[in-house]
N, C-alpha and C positions, 0 to 999 in steps of 0.2 A: 425745413432745415436740411442741409446736406451733411453727409458723413465725410470727414477728412481724417487723416492720421498725422500725428506729430511724432517724428522719428528722431530719437536722441541717442547719439553714440557717446559713451562716457569712459573715463579712465579713473582708476583709483590712484591715490598717492602711493608711491613705491613702498612695498612692505605692509600695506594696510588693506589688502584685498578682502580678507575675512570681515573686517569692520565695515568696509564699503558694501559688501554683499548683504550683510545683516541690516544695515541702515536702508539700503535701496529697497529691499523687499519688505522689510518690516515697518518702515517709516515713510519713505518717499512715495512709493506707489500708492499706499492708502491716502496720504495727504493729497496727491494729485487727483485721485478719483473722487475726492470730496469736493473738488472745484467744479462749479457750474459749467456744464458743457463737455466735461470729460466723462465719457460713458464707460470706458474700460481701459486697462493698461496691462501690458505684459512685457517682461524683461527677458532677454536671452543673453546668456553668458557666452562670450566669444572664446572659442577654444584656441584657434590659431587662424592665420591667413594662409593662403596658398600662393606660391610664386607662379610665374608665367608658364604657359604650356611649353614654351621653348626650353624652360629650365626643369621640366618634368613634373610640375604641379606639386612640389614638395612643401610640407608645412613650414611656415615661417612665423616669427613673433608678430602678433597682431598689434596694430596701432591703438586699439581700444580694448577695454575689458568687457563691455556689454553694449547691447543695443536695446532700447526700450521703445515700444510702440504704444502711443496713447490714441485711443479712438475719440474723436471730437465730433459733436453734433452742433453745428453752428452755421450761420450764414456768412460769417466773417472769420475764417480760420486764422488769418494773420493776427487779427486783434485778440482772439482767444489765446493764441500762443504768447503774444506779448503780455497779456494779463496774467497768464500762468507764470511766465518768467518773472514778472514783477513780484510774485509771492515768494520767490526763492529767498531764503534767509530770514523770513519773517516767522513769527510764532505759528502761522498757518502752514508753513512749509519749511521746517528746520533742515539745515544742511549739515552734513557730517564733515568733520575735519579729514576724513579718509577720502573724500570726493575732491578730485582735482578739476575744478571748474575751468581752468585755463586750457584743458585738453578735452573740450566738449564740442561736438558738432551737432547742429539741430536742423531739421528739415520739416517743412509743412508739405504734406502730400495729399493727393487724391487718387483714388483707384483708376487705373488706366486699362486694366485687363485682368481677367481671371479665368482659370480653367481647372476643372476637377478631373480626377482620374476617370470618372464615369463618362466624361465628355471626350476622352481620347479615343 
């Protein structure tokens, strides 16, 4: 089986970021990691975006609150992602009212290159 990553950009309901963070880290990530084929998960809080080089790379409001990366071990990453999504909102994977599902973007990825500081 190969290793893939499922990358999910998410947004909270306005004014509910603390509830969103508590749910995502305390409920959602553990629920996802119990799913067969999901080997690990890590969420990053997005601090801000950066505008273009022409505009001086100034911080701007981000479109999303966080990005989560799920490590998948499978021969069919698309099916595993579909199966995981199908669990959303069930007792196996409760959703929070602080999560804005309409503002979520999901990608299935495979490693394309890597470099460590020892290799530079």
